[in-house]
C-alpha positions in Angstrom: 12.7 16.7 -9.0 14.4 16.6 -12.5 11.0 16.8 -14.2 10.0 19.8 -12.0 13.2 21.6 -13.1 12.7 20.8 -16.8 9.0 21.4 -16.8 9.4 25.0 -18.1 11.1 23.6 -21.2 7.7 22.1 -22.2 6.5 25.5 -23.4 9.4 25.9 -25.8 9.0 22.4 -27.0 5.3 23.0 -27.8 6.3 26.1 -29.8 8.9 24.3 -31.7 7.0 21.1 -32.6 5.8 21.3 -36.2 2.6 19.4 -35.3 1.8 20.2 -31.7 -1.5 18.4 -31.5 -2.7 16.7 -28.4 -1.7 13.3 -29.6 1.8 14.3 -30.7 2.4 16.3 -27.5 1.2 13.5 -25.3 3.6 11.1 -27.1 6.5 13.4 -26.6 5.8 13.7 -22.9 5.3 10.0 -22.4 8.4 9.1 -24.3 10.7 11.6 -22.5 9.3 11.0 -19.1 9.2 7.2 -19.6 12.9 7.1 -20.7 13.9 9.4 -17.8 11.9 7.3 -15.3 13.5 4.1 -16.6 17.0 5.4 -16.3 16.5 6.8 -12.8 14.9 3.6 -11.5 17.8 1.6 -13.1 20.3 3.8 -11.2 18.4 3.5 -8.0 18.1 -0.2 -8.2 21.8 -0.7 -9.0 22.7 1.6 -6.1 20.8 -0.4 -3.6 22.1 -3.7 -5.0 25.7 -2.4 -4.6 25.5 -0.7 -1.2 22.2 -1.7 0.4 21.0 0.7 3.1 24.4 2.4 3.1 23.9 4.0 -0.3 24.6 7.8 -0.3 22.9 10.7 -1.9 25.5 10.8 -4.7 25.9 7.2 -5.8 28.7 7.9 -8.3 30.9 9.1 -5.4 30.4 5.8 -3.6 32.2 3.7 -6.1 35.9 3.2 -6.0 38.1 4.8 -8.7 37.8 2.7 -11.8 37.2 3.0 -15.5 33.4 2.6 -15.1 33.1 5.2 -12.3 35.3 7.6 -14.2 33.1 7.3 -17.3 30.1 7.9 -15.0 31.7 11.1 -13.5 32.5 12.3 -17.0 28.9 11.7 -18.1 27.7 13.8 -15.1 30.1 16.6 -16.1 28.8 16.6 -19.7 25.2 16.5 -18.5 25.6 19.5 -16.2 27.6 21.4 -18.8 24.9 21.0 -21.5 21.8 21.0 -19.2 22.7 24.2 -17.3 22.0 26.5 -20.3 18.7 24.7 -20.8 17.8 25.4 -17.2 19.0 28.9 -17.4 16.8 29.8 -20.3 13.4 29.4 -18.5 14.8 30.8 -15.3 16.0 34.0 -17.0 12.7 34.2 -18.9 10.7 33.8 -15.6 12.8 36.4 -13.8 12.4 38.9 -16.6 8.6 38.3 -16.7 8.4 38.9 -13.0 10.4 42.1 -13.2 8.2 43.4 -16.0 5.0 42.5 -14.3 2.9 45.4 -12.9 -0.4 45.1 -11.0 -3.4 45.6 -13.3 -1.6 45.0 -16.5 -2.8 42.3 -18.8 -0.5 39.3 -19.3 -0.7 39.7 -23.1 0.6 43.2 -23.3 3.5 43.9 -25.6 6.0 44.4 -22.7 5.2 41.3 -20.8 7.2 38.8 -22.8 10.3 37.1 -21.4 11.6 36.5 -24.9 14.8 37.9 -26.4 15.7 38.7 -30.0 12.1 39.2 -31.1 11.1 35.5 -30.7 7.6 34.7 -29.9 6.5 34.4 -26.2 5.9 31.0 -24.7 2.7 29.5 -26.0 1.7 32.8 -27.4 -1.4 33.4 -29.6 -0.9 34.6 -33.1 -3.5 37.3 -32.4 -1.3 38.9 -29.7 1.0 41.7 -30.7 4.6 41.0 -31.2 6.5 40.9 -27.9 9.2 43.4 -27.0 12.6 41.7 -27.0 14.8 41.7 -24.0 17.7 44.2 -24.5 21.3 43.1 -24.2 22.0 44.9 -21.0 19.0 43.3 -19.2 19.9 39.9 -20.7 23.5 40.2 -19.4 22.5 41.4 -15.9 19.9 38.7 -15.3 22.1 36.0 -16.7 25.1 37.1 -14.6 23.1 37.3 -11.4 21.7 33.8 -11.9 25.2 32.5 -12.6 26.8 34.1 -9.5 24.0 33.0 -7.2 24.1 29.4 -8.5 27.9 29.4 -8.2 27.7 30.5 -4.6 25.2 27.8 -3.8 27.4 25.2 -5.6 30.5 26.2 -3.7 28.9 26.5 -0.2 26.6 23.4 -0.2 28.6 20.2 -0.2 25.7 17.7 0.2 23.6 16.8 -2.9 20.9 15.5 -0.6 20.4 19.0 0.9 19.9 20.4 -2.6 17.6 17.7 -3.7 15.6 17.9 -0.5 15.0 21.6 -0.6 14.4 21.8 -4.3 12.0 18.9 -4.1 10.1 20.3 -1.2 9.7 23.8 -2.8 9.8 23.4 -6.5 8.0 20.0 -6.9 5.2 21.0 -4.5 4.8 24.4 -6.2 4.6 23.0 -9.7 2.6 19.9 -8.9 0.0 21.2 -6.4 0.1 24.9 -5.6 0.4 26.6 -9.1 -2.2 24.3 -10.8 -4.8 25.0 -8.1 -4.2 28.7 -8.1 -4.0 29.0 -11.9 -7.3 27.1 -12.4 -9.0 29.1 -9.7 -7.8 32.3 -11.5 -8.7 31.2 -15.0 -12.1 29.8 -14.0 -13.2 33.0 -12.4 -16.3 34.4 -14.2 -14.5 37.8 -14.5 -11.5 36.2 -16.2 -11.3 37.0 -19.9 -9.9 33.5 -20.5 -12.9 32.0 -18.8 -15.3 34.1 -20.9 -13.5 33.0 -24.0 -13.8 29.4 -23.1 -17.5 29.8 -22.3 -18.1 31.4 -25.6 -16.4 28.5 -27.4 -18.5 26.0 -25.4 -21.6 27.9 -26.4 -20.6 27.8 -30.1 -20.1 24.0 -29.8 -23.5 23.6 -28.0 -25.3 25.5 -30.8 -24.3 22.8 -33.3 -26.1 20.1 -31.4 -29.9 19.9 -31.4 -29.9 17.6 -28.4 -28.1 20.2 -26.3 -30.9 22.7 -27.2 -33.5 20.3 -25.7 -31.5 19.6 -22.6 -29.7 23.0 -22.4 -31.2 24.1 -19.1 -30.3 20.9 -17.2 -26.9 20.6 -18.8 -26.0 24.2 -18.1 -27.0 23.7 -14.4 -24.9 20.6 -14.2 -21.9 22.3 -15.9 -22.2 25.2 -13.5 -22.3 23.0 -10.5 -19.3 21.0 -11.7 -17.3 24.2 -12.4 -18.1 25.5 -8.9 -16.9 22.2 -7.4 -13.7 22.2 -9.4 -13.0 25.8 -8.2 -13.3 24.7 -4.6 -11.2 21.6 -5.2 -8.5 23.8 -6.8 -8.2 25.8 -3.6 -8.0 22.6 -1.6 -5.2 21.4 -3.9 -3.3 24.6 -3.5 -3.7 24.5 0.3 -2.6 20.9 0.3 0.5 21.8 -1.6 1.3 24.5 0.9 0.9 22.0 3.8 3.1 19.5 2.0 5.8 22.2 1.3 5.9 23.3 4.9 6.0 19.7 6.2 8.8 18.8 3.8 10.8 22.0 4.6 10.5 21.4 8.4 11.5 17.7 7.9 14.5 18.6 5.8 15.7 21.3 8.2 15.3 19.0 11.2 16.9 16.0 9.5 19.9 17.9 8.2 20.3 19.8 11.5 20.5 16.5 13.4 22.9 15.0 11.0 
């Protein structure tokens, strides 16, 4: 769940890394996710060692008042205080992009950027025109709306398990299964300009190899068959994600209704 929430930050990280090569990016992802995984597993193990099957959704609230538990609560306050702006940034950018989107308009148009202050759009190409910045009024309205809605949720929902359950069943399945399948199906379409650009680049690479000229027909047929199979599998992945989301939502609703 935490990785699903912070996944949008990856675009900003890629833009800010001086050397955003595949090797460097992979190292950043493995290091950050590995450290987070180690800390979460450590907290989970210590929680079960302390309370066994009686461990609650918020482990810090299970411990009796003491210096160690107070430090833990203070650390959570600091984490929320500094991580909330980081979560708000991609949320505001996504909301602004959705509000600016119009059917039939290309994604690389000058008005489609969620950036503010003239900064470059997420993972933008240098060939694209400079994005139109978000004005101060729009910035303030979107930010205030998100703050108010999140504050209402925080004040009305008392169980952390409810939040984790619904966020995990919707956000995690969408980011992990549904969106990758739909995006690949969209990009791999023969009518997609991104697909045509990738095919052109592959053809330029193939022209540099004499062996590919000799086996071009068979290789092209194999590549076409593989791409067709991947498109079908991408739809299967998206449908699987929708089934998982529905199952998790029903399970969470039934579990919390009976408890």
